[in-house]
C-alpha positions in Angstrom: 92.5 93.3 120.7 93.2 91.2 117.5 96.2 92.0 115.2 96.7 89.0 113.4 100.2 89.1 112.4 101.6 90.7 115.5 99.3 87.4 117.7 101.1 84.9 115.7 104.3 86.3 114.8 105.5 88.7 117.5 103.1 88.1 120.7 104.7 84.4 121.5 108.3 86.4 121.6 107.0 88.4 124.8 107.3 85.7 127.4 110.3 84.0 125.4 113.3 84.1 127.5 115.6 82.1 125.2 117.7 83.7 122.3 115.9 84.7 119.1 118.8 86.9 117.5 122.4 85.8 117.8 124.5 88.5 116.1 128.1 88.3 114.6 129.8 89.1 117.7 128.5 86.3 119.1 126.2 88.4 121.8 122.6 87.1 121.6 118.8 89.0 122.0 115.8 86.9 124.2 112.7 86.9 122.0 111.6 88.8 125.0 113.8 91.7 124.6 113.1 91.7 120.7 110.0 92.0 121.8 110.5 94.7 123.7 112.5 96.4 120.9 109.4 96.0 119.1 106.8 98.0 121.5 109.3 100.9 121.8 109.6 101.1 118.4 105.5 100.8 118.2 105.7 103.6 120.9 107.8 106.3 119.3 105.4 105.9 115.6 102.5 107.1 118.0 104.7 109.2 120.1 105.5 111.0 116.6 101.8 110.7 115.4 101.9 108.4 112.9 98.4 106.3 112.9 97.4 102.9 112.0 97.5 103.1 107.9 100.4 105.9 107.7 103.4 104.4 105.8 106.6 104.5 107.0 109.8 104.0 104.5 113.0 102.3 105.9 116.2 102.7 104.0 118.7 101.2 106.9 121.3 99.1 106.8 120.6 95.3 108.4 121.1 94.8 112.4 118.7 93.8 114.9 117.0 96.8 115.5 116.3 97.3 112.1 114.6 94.1 111.9 112.6 95.7 115.2 110.9 98.5 113.1 109.1 95.8 110.8 107.6 94.3 114.5 107.0 97.6 115.9 105.3 99.0 112.5 103.3 95.6 112.9 102.0 96.9 116.2 101.4 100.2 115.6 99.0 99.5 112.7 101.6 101.4 110.7 102.7 100.2 106.8 105.8 99.5 106.5 107.9 100.3 103.0 111.4 98.9 102.9 113.7 100.5 100.3 116.8 98.8 98.8 119.5 100.7 101.0 121.3 101.0 97.4 118.8 103.7 96.0 120.2 107.4 95.3 117.6 110.1 97.0 116.8 110.3 93.4 114.6 107.2 93.3 113.7 107.6 97.3 112.1 110.8 96.7 109.8 108.8 94.1 108.8 105.9 96.7 107.8 109.0 99.4 105.9 111.0 97.1 104.2 108.3 95.8 103.4 106.5 98.7 102.8 109.7 100.9 104.9 108.4 103.3 104.9 109.9 106.7 108.6 108.9 108.3 111.7 108.1 107.1 114.3 106.3 108.5 117.5 106.4 107.1 121.4 105.7 107.8 123.0 108.5 109.8 125.3 108.9 106.9 122.6 109.9 103.8 121.0 111.6 106.1 122.3 114.7 104.3 122.1 113.9 101.0 118.3 112.6 101.7 117.3 116.1 103.6 116.4 118.1 101.0 114.4 114.9 99.3 112.0 114.7 102.4 111.4 118.5 102.8 110.4 118.3 98.9 108.2 115.5 99.9 106.7 116.9 103.0 108.2 113.6 105.0 109.8 113.7 108.4 113.1 112.2 108.5 115.2 110.5 110.9 117.8 108.2 111.3 119.1 104.8 112.8 122.5 103.3 112.1 123.5 99.8 112.5 125.3 99.9 115.3 121.7 101.3 117.2 122.5 104.8 117.3 120.9 107.8 115.6 117.8 110.2 116.4 115.3 107.6 115.8 116.3 105.4 118.5 117.0 108.0 120.7 113.1 108.4 120.5 112.9 104.9 120.9 114.8 104.9 124.0 112.5 107.7 125.6 109.3 106.1 124.6 107.1 103.6 126.2 106.5 100.0 125.3 102.9 100.2 122.8 100.2 97.8 122.7 99.2 95.9 119.7 96.4 98.4 117.7 93.6 96.2 116.3 93.9 94.6 112.8 91.9 93.0 110.7 93.1 90.4 108.3 92.4 92.5 105.1 94.2 95.4 106.4 97.4 96.4 104.6 100.3 96.0 105.9 103.6 96.6 104.4 103.8 98.4 100.6 106.7 96.9 98.6 107.9 98.7 95.3 108.2 96.3 92.3 109.3 98.5 89.2 107.6 97.7 86.0 108.8 98.0 82.2 108.0 101.5 81.6 110.4 102.2 84.2 107.6 103.5 86.7 107.9 101.8 89.9 104.4 100.0 91.3 103.5 99.6 94.9 102.1 96.1 95.5 99.8 96.3 98.7 100.1 93.7 100.9 97.6 92.9 103.7 97.8 90.8 107.0 96.1 87.6 105.5 98.2 87.8 102.6 102.0 87.6 104.7 100.2 85.2 107.8 98.8 82.7 105.2 101.9 82.1 103.5 104.3 81.9 106.6 101.7 79.6 107.9 102.2 77.7 104.6 105.6 77.3 104.2 106.1 76.4 108.1 104.5 73.3 107.1 105.9 72.9 103.5 109.6 73.2 104.6 109.1 71.6 108.6 110.5 74.4 110.7 109.9 74.3 113.9 111.1 76.2 117.3 114.2 73.8 116.9 115.3 75.5 113.7 117.9 78.3 113.6 118.1 80.1 109.8 121.5 81.5 109.0 119.8 84.7 107.9 122.1 86.7 105.4 119.8 88.1 103.2 119.0 91.4 103.0 115.7 92.5 104.7 114.5 95.1 102.4 113.0 92.1 100.2 110.1 89.7 100.2 112.6 87.0 100.4 114.4 87.7 103.5 111.9 90.2 105.2 108.6 87.8 104.8 110.1 84.8 103.5 112.4 84.1 106.4 111.7 86.4 109.1 108.0 85.6 109.3 108.6 81.6 108.6 111.4 81.7 111.8 108.7 83.5 114.1 105.5 81.7 113.5 108.0 78.0 113.7 109.1 79.9 117.0 112.5 79.4 115.9 115.9 82.1 115.8 118.3 83.4 113.5 121.6 84.2 113.3 121.4 87.7 111.8 124.7 88.6 109.6 124.5 92.1 108.0 124.9 90.4 104.5 126.8 87.7 102.0 130.0 87.2 103.5 131.3 83.7 102.8 133.7 83.2 105.8 131.2 84.7 107.5 128.5 82.1 106.6 131.2 79.3 106.5 131.8 79.9 110.6 128.2 80.3 111.6 126.8 77.1 109.3 127.7 74.7 112.3 125.2 76.7 114.4 122.5 76.5 112.2 119.6 74.1 111.0 118.9 76.1 107.3 120.0 79.1 105.2 117.7 80.9 102.9 119.9 82.2 100.2 119.8 83.4 96.2 122.0 80.9 93.6 125.4 83.5 94.6 125.4 82.1 97.7 125.6 78.3 96.9 128.1 79.5 93.9 130.2 81.6 96.5 130.1 78.7 99.2 130.7 76.3 96.3 134.3 78.6 95.3 135.5 78.1 98.7 137.3 74.9 99.9 136.1 75.0 103.3 132.6 74.2 102.2 132.9 70.6 102.9 130.7 67.7 103.6 131.2 67.4 107.1 130.7 71.1 108.0 126.9 71.2 106.8 126.3 67.3 107.7 124.1 68.1 110.4 122.0 71.1 108.2 118.7 70.4 107.5 117.4 72.2 104.8 119.1 74.8 101.9 116.5 76.6 100.1 117.1 79.1 96.8 115.1 81.2 95.3 114.8 85.1 93.8 117.0 84.1 90.6 117.3 81.0 88.6 119.2 77.9 89.8 121.2 76.3 87.2 121.2 72.6 87.1 125.3 72.2 87.0 124.8 74.3 90.5 122.6 71.6 92.0 125.0 68.6 90.8 127.9 70.3 92.0 126.1 70.9 95.4 124.9 68.2 95.9 128.0 66.1 95.3 129.9 68.2 97.7 127.3 68.2 100.5 125.5 65.6 99.9 122.5 68.1 100.6 119.9 68.7 97.4 118.7 72.3 97.4 115.2 72.9 97.4 113.9 75.4 94.9 111.1 77.5 95.3 109.0 80.0 93.2 107.8 83.7 94.5 107.3 87.3 93.4 106.8 90.6 95.6 103.2 90.6 95.0 102.7 87.1 96.0 105.3 86.3 98.3 105.8 82.3 97.7 103.6 80.6 95.1 105.3 76.9 94.3 107.7 74.8 96.3 110.3 72.0 95.4 108.5 69.1 97.5 110.6 68.2 101.0 109.7 64.9 101.0 110.3 63.3 97.3 111.8 64.4 94.7 113.4 68.2 94.3 113.9 68.4 90.5 116.6 70.8 89.0 115.4 73.3 86.6 112.2 73.3 87.9 110.4 75.3 90.9 108.7 72.0 92.0 104.0 72.3 92.9 102.1 74.7 93.5 101.8 74.9 97.3 98.5 74.4 99.1 96.3 77.2 99.0 97.7 78.4 95.7 95.8 77.8 92.4 98.0 78.0 89.6 97.6 77.6 85.9 99.2 78.3 82.2 97.6 80.7 79.6 97.3 82.0 76.5 99.3 85.2 76.9 97.2 87.0 74.0 93.5 85.5 74.7 93.7 84.4 78.5 92.3 80.9 77.6 94.3 77.8 79.9 96.4 76.1 77.8 96.8 72.1 78.0 99.6 70.5 80.6 103.5 70.7 79.0 102.7 74.2 76.8 104.7 77.2 77.6 102.4 80.0 78.7 101.9 82.8 80.8 101.7 81.4 84.8 99.0 83.1 86.6 97.9 82.2 90.3 95.8 82.7 92.5 95.4 82.5 96.5 95.5 84.3 99.9 98.9 85.2 99.1 97.9 87.5 96.5 98.8 90.9 97.1 95.6 93.4 97.0 96.7 95.5 94.1 99.2 98.5 92.9 99.1 101.6 95.2 97.0 104.3 93.6 97.2 102.2 90.3 93.4 100.9 89.8 94.5 100.8 85.8 97.7 98.3 86.2 95.9 96.4 88.8 92.7 96.0 86.5 95.5 95.0 83.6 97.3 92.0 86.0 95.2 91.1 88.7 91.4 89.9 87.2 88.6 89.8 88.4 88.7 85.6 89.9 91.4 86.6 91.8 94.1 85.1 89.3 97.1 87.6 89.1 99.0 87.6 86.1 102.5 87.1 86.9 104.0 88.0 83.6 106.6 85.0 83.8 106.4 82.2 81.1 106.4 78.6 82.1 104.9 75.1 81.7 103.5 72.4 83.7 105.4 68.7 82.8 103.4 65.4 83.2 104.1 65.2 86.6 102.9 68.4 87.5 106.1 69.9 88.4 106.6 74.0 87.2 109.3 74.6 85.3 109.9 78.8 84.7 111.2 79.5 80.9 111.4 83.0 80.6 109.9 86.0 81.2 107.0 88.4 79.4 108.3 91.4 80.6 112.0 92.2 80.4 112.8 91.7 83.9 116.6 90.7 84.5 117.2 88.9 87.6 120.6 89.3 88.8 121.9 88.3 92.7 117.8 87.8 93.8 117.2 91.7 92.2 114.8 92.7 90.2 116.0 94.8 87.7 114.2 96.5 85.0 115.6 97.3 81.5 113.4 100.7 80.7 114.6 102.3 83.4 118.3 101.8 82.8 117.9 102.6 78.8 116.2 105.9 80.0 119.4 106.8 81.5 121.8 105.7 78.8 119.9 107.2 75.8 120.7 110.5 77.4 124.4 110.0 77.5 127.2 111.5 75.6 127.1 110.1 72.2 124.2 107.4 72.0 121.5 107.9 70.0 119.5 104.1 71.5 120.5 101.2 73.8 118.6 98.6 75.2 119.5 96.6 78.1 119.3 92.8 78.7 120.3 90.4 81.1 122.5 87.0 80.1 124.0 84.1 81.4 126.2 85.3 84.6 128.5 82.0 86.4 127.9 84.5 89.9 124.7 86.4 89.9 122.3 84.4 87.6 122.4 87.2 85.1 124.3 89.9 84.5 123.4 93.5 83.3 124.8 93.9 80.0 124.0 97.6 77.5 124.3 97.6 74.4 124.6 101.3 72.8 124.0 102.3 69.2 125.8 105.9 69.0 124.8 108.8 67.1 126.3 109.2 63.8 129.7 110.6 64.0 130.4 110.1 67.9 132.2 107.5 69.7 130.0 106.8 73.6 132.5 106.1 76.5 131.6 103.4 78.2 133.3 104.0 81.3 132.6 107.5 81.3 129.0 106.4 81.2 129.2 103.9 84.1 130.7 106.2 86.1 128.2 108.9 85.2 125.4 105.9 86.1 126.6 105.2 89.3 125.6 108.5 90.7 121.7 108.2 89.7 121.3 104.7 90.1 121.5 101.6 92.5 124.5 99.9 92.2 123.5 97.0 91.5 121.2 98.3 88.3 124.2 99.7 86.6 125.3 97.7 83.9 128.3 95.2 84.7 129.3 96.3 80.7 128.4 98.2 77.9 128.7 97.4 73.7 128.5 98.9 71.0 126.4 98.0 68.0 126.3 100.1 64.8 122.1 99.5 64.9 119.7 97.0 67.0 118.4 94.3 65.7 114.3 94.9 65.1 111.4 93.5 63.5 109.5 94.2 60.8 107.0 96.5 63.2 110.3 98.0 64.6 110.6 96.4 67.7 113.8 95.6 68.7 114.3 92.0 69.2 116.2 91.4 72.6 116.2 87.5 72.1 118.3 88.1 69.1 121.2 90.3 71.1 120.4 87.5 74.2 121.7 84.9 72.1 124.5 86.9 70.6 125.8 88.0 74.0 124.5 84.7 76.2 128.7 83.7 76.6 129.4 87.6 77.3 130.4 87.0 81.2 131.7 83.2 80.6 134.9 84.1 79.7 
């Protein structure tokens, strides 16, 4: 039976006796063994009563077993919903309720806190720990290896949530065709083959690590060294065994801070790729001077996977995200009228192609606002195309902050800050950060006669928000700058505090 994503990515593993995954303890998992893991996951899902189209939410630590959940979901036709491991139970509750998730797989250490949430949402809770233990692990051991179910290219494969400036998260619906078409393009454009070994230290609850990295290596027939997280000593230890590395800018700034990271260490590496946040020009330069390698920067987002890339062969131009990928049409439009703008002018970036998502889950009005009838998706990013065709991202129409590769939306944080003791109102901005690309800074205006306690407010925020969303600092101002219409001028705040994290 046809199942395009399974047929292209996972089916070839069934007869592969060579290693597909290398783990931190140096043990390996052959392709055939990983395929069997995926098939047992699919079998367990079927035994649990999940049917094609049902949603499975996953909030587990990165491991080979966690990666097999994705493969098993594809085989069973279950819609894969990965969740950031830093999300609090209250945050998880929204995703489960909105998606109507039938099953949540979580780390055993979080099960007690999540139990009331899943009960309220009518979602079954099972556990899977990084060491391979847990109730779902037991279920997979007892389950038969399932065959892949029949799926069509347009069938939903994954549901990834991306927050909006209103604070309400939106579920981006990604089909089998969306994911597979993008992987096919990336394999060709980045020259991945079965000889490639990717050093994989990205999270797998995010498009970058789950779809860009994993799908590309699966399709190419390559292998991966699976590290649980960014760990510079581990990267340095494993780089001699790899041919490629995908990372966010933080990977590269931290490697450059380590004297063991030398030209000799990476002389055999074929490709370094960066994305998910802007890479500073000085990082480009320093990296090339240290290693002789020029990092390849690209541009994508949850709703589209990859849209553009600097060339594999040719000039990788610092400060740009390269050219539209084959099959992707990109245009710059006037933010007000939607009319195309002349080359070189700054406007909204819109993209169209098989990589573009199907719309937002149960949000037809929001889908209609951002996905035009002719198939162009309004990214919300501001950019321009120069005379050579290189695309440059110059800003974001929305107040999105990207810190360490994670998307952070100020409104969600502002709603929490506004409720803090002594706070009249707040504004959250992203300002340059030497390690994270952008750092989250909260600006507070006190209620008359009150004195907010920034440390206490931050400590309280960590209980309700994922840690990566919590501001790295809070400052207090007598008032926020506003225009004549009363709108807060965050651009002035960004200018005022642009050097805050540089000292």
